[in-house]
KOLMIKOL-974583 format. One record per residue: chain; x, y, z of N, C-alpha, C, O in turn. Coordinates in pm, 1 decimal. Example, Ala and Ser with C-alpha at 12.3 -4.5 7.8 and 13.67 -1.06 7.14 Angstrom:
<recs>
A  1319.0  -569.0  780.0  1230.0  -450.0  780.0  1320.0  -330.0  780.0  1423.6  -331.9  846.5
A  1285.0  -225.0  708.0  1367.0  -106.0  714.0  1290.0  3.0  787.0  1340.9  113.8  803.9
</recs>
This chain:
<recs>
A  2978.6  -5085.0  -1004.3  2884.3  -4971.8  -989.9  2723.1  -5032.2  -1008.6  2672.6  -5100.6  -1097.6
A  2687.9  -4995.3  -928.7  2509.9  -5045.2  -948.2  2439.8  -4940.8  -1051.8  2442.5  -4818.3  -1040.3
A  2390.6  -4998.7  -1132.3  2297.2  -4921.7  -1225.4  2163.7  -4929.2  -1260.6  2104.5  -4916.8  -1367.8
A  2118.6  -4959.4  -1111.9  1956.8  -4971.2  -1111.2  1937.7  -4843.3  -1080.1  2024.7  -4774.8  -1026.4
A  1802.2  -4794.3  -1116.8  1736.8  -4695.6  -1054.7  1585.6  -4705.2  -1040.7  1513.5  -4769.5  -1117.1
A  1550.2  -4644.3  -949.5  1431.8  -4644.8  -884.7  1300.5  -4630.7  -949.5  1198.7  -4690.3  -914.3
A  1311.2  -4540.5  -1055.1  1194.5  -4495.0  -1119.9  1184.2  -4536.6  -1267.5  1290.8  -4565.6  -1322.0
A  1081.0  -4543.0  -1333.9  1080.8  -4546.5  -1474.7  1019.2  -4434.4  -1565.2  962.5  -4334.3  -1521.3
A  1039.5  -4467.1  -1708.7  996.7  -4373.2  -1771.9  835.7  -4353.8  -1767.6  764.2  -4451.2  -1791.2
A  781.3  -4232.0  -1738.5  655.5  -4223.4  -1718.7  586.2  -4221.2  -1608.3  463.8  -4211.2  -1599.7
A  682.4  -4232.7  -1500.6  633.0  -4211.7  -1337.1  625.7  -4071.8  -1312.6  683.2  -3979.4  -1370.1
A  529.3  -4071.4  -1198.4  539.3  -3917.8  -1158.2  601.6  -3904.1  -1048.1  544.5  -3958.6  -953.7
A  750.6  -3822.8  -1010.5  794.5  -3796.2  -906.4  817.3  -3653.0  -874.7  807.1  -3557.0  -951.1
A  850.1  -3654.6  -748.7  876.4  -3527.9  -660.7  990.7  -3468.1  -646.5  1069.0  -3556.1  -610.6
A  1034.2  -3389.0  -652.5  1213.6  -3374.2  -648.2  1243.8  -3307.9  -484.6  1183.3  -3207.9  -445.9
A  1335.7  -3373.1  -407.1  1312.3  -3363.7  -247.1  1431.4  -3291.4  -223.5  1452.1  -3270.3  -104.0
A  1511.5  -3249.6  -298.0  1602.5  -3131.2  -237.3  1674.3  -3041.7  -373.8  1673.1  -3072.2  -493.1
A  1720.2  -2951.5  -322.8  1786.4  -2853.2  -430.4  1691.1  -2748.4  -482.1  1586.6  -2731.4  -419.3
A  1714.6  -2679.5  -585.1  1624.0  -2544.6  -639.4  1479.6  -2589.2  -670.0  1390.9  -2508.8  -641.0
A  1450.5  -2688.0  -716.1  1321.5  -2728.3  -741.2  1275.2  -2824.0  -647.6  1223.5  -2926.6  -691.6
A  1284.0  -2809.3  -543.1  1227.2  -2881.9  -437.5  1059.1  -2887.0  -406.2  997.2  -2787.0  -369.5
A  1002.2  -3007.8  -425.1  876.4  -2985.6  -375.8  784.9  -3000.5  -528.3  667.4  -3037.0  -532.7
A  865.9  -2964.6  -644.2  817.6  -2988.2  -774.4  770.5  -3103.3  -832.9  856.0  -3191.3  -843.2
A  649.9  -3132.7  -878.5  623.5  -3275.0  -923.5  647.6  -3276.9  -1103.9  661.8  -3177.7  -1175.3
A  646.9  -3381.3  -1134.9  653.6  -3378.6  -1300.2  680.9  -3544.8  -1313.7  728.9  -3619.9  -1228.9
A  638.4  -3572.4  -1435.9  667.7  -3666.1  -1499.3  819.2  -3708.0  -1553.0  904.3  -3621.2  -1572.6
A  844.1  -3844.6  -1574.1  987.2  -3872.2  -1578.8  973.8  -3895.3  -1724.9  895.5  -3977.3  -1772.9
A  1076.6  -3797.6  -1813.1  1049.7  -3799.7  -1955.0  1171.5  -3924.8  -2006.8  1146.8  -4003.2  -2098.4
A  1296.0  -3924.8  -1934.1  1401.6  -4023.6  -1979.6  1478.4  -4043.0  -1872.0  1512.3  -3948.6  -1800.7
A  1514.3  -4167.5  -1848.7  1614.2  -4208.0  -1729.4  1729.7  -4277.8  -1815.4  1706.9  -4340.5  -1918.8
A  1871.9  -4256.7  -1753.0  1988.5  -4256.0  -1771.8  2015.2  -4381.1  -1666.5  2054.8  -4331.9  -1560.9
A  2008.7  -4504.8  -1659.1  2088.0  -4593.6  -1557.6  2232.6  -4587.7  -1531.2  2282.6  -4590.9  -1418.8
A  2306.0  -4577.6  -1659.5  2469.8  -4569.5  -1641.9  2503.6  -4457.9  -1578.4  2606.7  -4451.9  -1511.4
A  2411.8  -4346.0  -1593.5  2487.0  -4221.8  -1523.3  2383.9  -4243.9  -1382.5  2430.4  -4214.7  -1272.4
A  2268.4  -4287.2  -1392.1  2204.2  -4261.5  -1245.2  2142.6  -4133.4  -1239.6  2127.6  -4072.8  -1133.4
A  2098.5  -4080.7  -1374.5  2039.4  -3949.4  -1356.3  1859.8  -3988.2  -1417.7  1814.7  -4093.8  -1462.0
A  1802.7  -3873.9  -1399.1  1652.1  -3867.4  -1502.4  1655.8  -3726.5  -1542.9  1731.5  -3639.5  -1499.9
A  1559.5  -3715.1  -1635.5  1512.8  -3628.0  -1714.1  1377.0  -3609.5  -1674.4  1293.9  -3690.5  -1715.4
A  1338.2  -3504.9  -1593.0  1166.9  -3473.1  -1545.4  1156.2  -3356.7  -1589.0  1245.6  -3272.1  -1590.1
A  1004.0  -3340.3  -1642.7  911.3  -3252.7  -1741.5  920.7  -3104.8  -1640.8  887.1  -3103.7  -1522.4
A  960.4  -3014.2  -1697.5  926.5  -2882.2  -1631.0  1024.0  -2889.1  -1486.5  974.9  -2856.0  -1378.6
A  1143.1  -2927.9  -1496.2  1211.1  -2929.8  -1407.4  1357.8  -2940.4  -1452.3  1403.4  -2997.5  -1551.4
A  1434.7  -2856.5  -1334.1  1594.0  -2827.7  -1401.5  1617.7  -2780.7  -1544.0  1688.2  -2837.0  -1627.7
A  1530.6  -2641.2  -1562.2  1537.3  -2581.9  -1697.5  1689.3  -2491.9  -1725.7  1734.2  -2408.0  -1647.7
A  1746.8  -2529.4  -1844.2  1842.4  -2449.8  -1885.9  1823.1  -2409.3  -2007.8  1743.9  -2455.6  -2089.8
A  1913.8  -2301.5  -2022.3  1925.8  -2223.6  -2133.9  1995.0  -2308.1  -2261.3  2090.8  -2370.9  -2216.0
A  1981.8  -2327.1  -2380.3  2088.0  -2359.5  -2440.7  2099.9  -2282.3  -2560.1  2000.8  -2244.0  -2622.1
A  2237.6  -2253.8  -2600.8  2241.3  -2173.0  -2737.3  2256.3  -2279.8  -2839.4  2332.7  -2376.3  -2840.4
A  2175.9  -2245.4  -2916.1  2134.3  -2338.4  -3052.7  2198.5  -2294.9  -3201.9  2125.8  -2215.4  -3261.4
A  2311.9  -2329.5  -3267.7  2320.1  -2256.5  -3363.4  2254.0  -2326.1  -3479.1  2265.9  -2448.5  -3486.0
A  2163.8  -2240.8  -3599.8  2127.4  -2318.7  -3689.0  2185.0  -2425.7  -3757.5  2300.3  -2404.3  -3795.1
A  2141.3  -2526.4  -3782.5  2190.1  -2646.9  -3882.8  2185.1  -2622.3  -4011.0  2288.5  -2615.8  -4077.5
A  2049.0  -2603.2  -4070.6  2011.9  -2625.3  -4162.8  1993.5  -2480.8  -4236.7  2021.9  -2382.8  -4167.7
A  1943.4  -2455.3  -4385.7  1962.6  -2353.9  -4414.0  1813.7  -2324.9  -4382.7  1735.3  -2417.7  -4402.2
A  1758.7  -2190.9  -4330.1  1636.0  -2136.1  -4295.4  1623.1  -2189.6  -4166.4  1545.3  -2131.2  -4090.9
A  1676.6  -2277.8  -4129.7  1633.1  -2296.9  -3965.2  1677.5  -2201.2  -3889.3  1791.4  -2157.7  -3906.4
A  1588.1  -2148.0  -3784.0  1617.8  -2070.7  -3684.0  1733.3  -2111.4  -3552.0  1748.8  -2222.8  -3501.8
A  1792.6  -2006.1  -3523.0  1905.6  -2035.0  -3413.2  1866.3  -1947.7  -3301.6  1755.3  -1895.2  -3293.7
A  1982.5  -1930.6  -3195.9  1896.3  -1856.1  -3053.2  1907.6  -1919.9  -2969.0  1979.5  -2019.2  -2979.7
A  1837.9  -1889.3  -2842.1  1833.9  -1934.8  -2703.7  1727.0  -2039.4  -2699.8  1625.6  -1985.7  -2744.3
A  1699.8  -2174.9  -2664.3  1619.4  -2253.9  -2650.8  1620.6  -2325.4  -2490.5  1718.9  -2385.1  -2446.7
A  1497.6  -2307.3  -2417.1  1489.0  -2375.8  -2290.5  1482.1  -2507.6  -2289.0  1390.7  -2555.1  -2356.4
A  1553.2  -2583.7  -2231.0  1502.8  -2731.9  -2201.6  1574.3  -2788.5  -2070.6  1673.7  -2749.0  -2009.7
A  1484.0  -2899.5  -2048.8  1487.2  -2991.8  -1937.3  1630.1  -3051.3  -1950.4  1666.4  -3100.2  -2057.3
A  1720.2  -3046.5  -1829.1  1824.1  -3107.8  -1824.6  1821.2  -3217.4  -1714.7  1724.6  -3226.3  -1639.0
A  1942.2  -3311.7  -1705.6  1924.8  -3419.8  -1615.1  1932.4  -3385.9  -1504.4  1991.8  -3279.7  -1485.8
A  1877.2  -3458.7  -1384.4  1929.2  -3441.5  -1269.2  1943.4  -3581.5  -1210.4  1880.0  -3668.4  -1270.2
A  2025.8  -3625.7  -1088.1  2034.3  -3716.6  -987.0  1928.6  -3794.5  -966.1  1844.5  -3737.5  -896.6
A  1893.7  -3923.5  -1005.1  1785.8  -4016.1  -951.6  1770.4  -3994.5  -777.6  1671.8  -3970.4  -708.0
A  1890.8  -4011.6  -749.9  1831.2  -4021.4  -583.1  1791.4  -3872.9  -517.8  1764.5  -3865.7  -397.9
A  1789.1  -3753.6  -604.4  1711.3  -3643.1  -561.8  1567.4  -3652.0  -613.1  1495.9  -3554.8  -588.9
A  1518.7  -3747.4  -675.6  1357.4  -3753.9  -677.4  1298.5  -3883.5  -595.5  1349.3  -3991.8  -566.5
A  1181.1  -3830.8  -573.1  1115.8  -3961.1  -519.8  969.5  -4003.6  -597.4  888.3  -3927.6  -650.2
A  966.5  -4106.5  -588.9  830.4  -4177.3  -684.6  683.8  -4134.4  -566.7  653.6  -4154.1  -449.0
A  633.1  -4074.2  -673.9  444.1  -4044.5  -603.3  344.7  -4138.0  -604.1  280.8  -4144.7  -709.1
A  317.3  -4204.2  -524.8  216.0  -4345.1  -525.0  100.8  -4285.5  -612.9  52.7  -4172.2  -612.0
A  73.2  -4386.2  -682.8  -34.7  -4357.2  -759.2  -171.8  -4378.1  -694.3  -268.5  -4308.9  -726.4
A  -177.0  -4458.6  -617.8  -279.7  -4481.8  -499.0  -303.2  -4363.3  -379.1  -411.0  -4305.0  -367.7
A  -225.7  -4345.5  -321.1  -221.5  -4243.1  -225.5  -164.5  -4120.1  -195.1  -154.2  -4061.0  -87.6
A  -116.7  -4081.2  -347.3  -48.7  -3949.2  -398.3  33.8  -3859.4  -345.5  30.9  -3737.2  -360.0
A  151.6  -3963.5  -246.5  237.4  -3918.7  -125.1  375.8  -3975.2  -235.5  389.6  -4061.9  -321.8
A  454.4  -3876.6  -176.8  603.8  -3902.8  -189.2  604.6  -4042.0  -121.3  528.8  -4060.5  -26.1
A  706.5  -4165.6  -176.0  708.4  -4290.6  -108.1  839.0  -4360.7  -162.7  869.3  -4357.8  -282.0
A  910.7  -4421.3  -69.4  1018.1  -4528.9  -132.0  938.7  -4631.1  -216.6  816.7  -4639.4  -230.8
A  1045.4  -4713.1  -273.6  958.0  -4821.9  -350.9  996.1  -4946.6  -278.9  1110.5  -4961.0  -235.9
A  888.8  -5051.7  -262.1  918.7  -5184.9  -215.4  900.4  -5254.5  -344.2  865.2  -5189.9  -442.9
A  925.0  -5400.5  -351.6  877.1  -5499.3  -445.7  837.8  -5630.3  -366.9  883.7  -5656.6  -255.8
A  758.9  -5700.5  -427.2  669.4  -5799.0  -387.4  652.9  -5864.1  -517.9  658.3  -5812.3  -629.5
A  631.6  -5989.0  -484.5  581.8  -6102.2  -575.6  434.5  -6131.7  -578.3  386.9  -6192.9  -482.6
A  347.1  -6089.4  -691.3  200.4  -6079.2  -655.6  167.2  -6247.6  -687.1  258.9  -6328.1  -703.6
A  36.1  -6282.2  -691.9  -13.0  -6408.6  -684.7  30.5  -6483.7  -843.8  32.2  -6606.3  -855.3
A  59.8  -6402.7  -944.6  57.6  -6464.9  -1064.1  229.5  -6476.1  -1069.6  273.2  -6515.3  -1177.7
A  309.0  -6451.8  -985.6  434.4  -6473.5  -992.9  490.0  -6334.9  -1073.1  597.0  -6358.4  -1129.3
A  453.0  -6227.5  -1087.2  513.0  -6123.2  -1119.3  568.6  -6026.4  -1028.5  495.8  -5986.3  -937.7
A  706.1  -5975.2  -1040.1  750.2  -5887.4  -963.0  683.5  -5713.5  -967.9  688.9  -5629.9  -1058.1
A  636.2  -5708.8  -861.3  549.2  -5564.6  -856.7  637.0  -5449.2  -766.2  723.1  -5470.0  -680.8
A  605.1  -5373.4  -796.1  638.0  -5238.3  -729.4  562.3  -5188.7  -638.7  451.6  -5162.7  -685.9
A  574.9  -5155.3  -491.8  501.7  -5121.9  -427.3  506.0  -5021.8  -324.7  620.9  -4980.4  -309.5
A  428.1  -4972.1  -254.4  420.3  -4802.4  -200.5  466.8  -4853.8  -41.8  420.4  -4961.6  -4.7
A  529.3  -4801.7  22.8  601.9  -4836.2  135.2  531.6  -4745.5  260.5  585.4  -4745.4  371.2
A  419.3  -4675.8  237.3  354.0  -4623.8  348.8  297.2  -4750.6  374.1  274.6  -4838.9  291.4
A  267.9  -4752.2  541.7  210.3  -4853.2  580.6  60.6  -4860.6  576.3  7.9  -4971.5  585.7
A  -20.6  -4741.2  561.7  -157.5  -4701.5  546.5  -195.9  -4772.0  401.4  -306.7  -4824.1  389.3
A  -102.2  -4772.1  292.8  -138.9  -4756.0  191.4  -81.0  -4932.6  127.7  -176.1  -5010.1  118.7
A  14.3  -4974.7  99.7  82.1  -5047.2  42.0  2.6  -5109.7  -65.5  -61.8  -5214.6  -66.2
A  25.2  -5008.3  -168.1  -58.0  -5032.4  -318.9  52.1  -5095.1  -423.8  165.0  -5048.1  -438.2
A  8.2  -5192.0  -483.9  81.9  -5227.1  -564.2  61.6  -5162.2  -706.6  -49.9  -5148.9  -757.2
A  182.7  -5122.1  -768.3  161.1  -5072.8  -915.2  285.7  -5114.8  -1022.5  397.2  -5150.6  -984.4
A  247.7  -5104.0  -1152.5  332.7  -5150.0  -1226.1  488.2  -5067.4  -1225.0  579.9  -5107.5  -1296.6
</recs>
């Protein structure tokens, strides 16, 4: 099984299908083993939480849930459009991610 994910923590992504289609958010956590990501303010679920310590409140808490990484697409920091990710090696010999839009081709970390 391939455990590579095309996004990193801190990237801005847009959801490309499902209930939250078109919503942008920042990647908070990546799980390559499951192929899932957690995106800020996307896929909100209600969790029932029991109080664990004395005086700690319990109840209903809203939290972000994981969604499959193939349902999100990276937003290019230069042109601001959703794009696929390409890889090139720059002049210093470092592997960089690039925007695949033909009129942009920006390199980013």
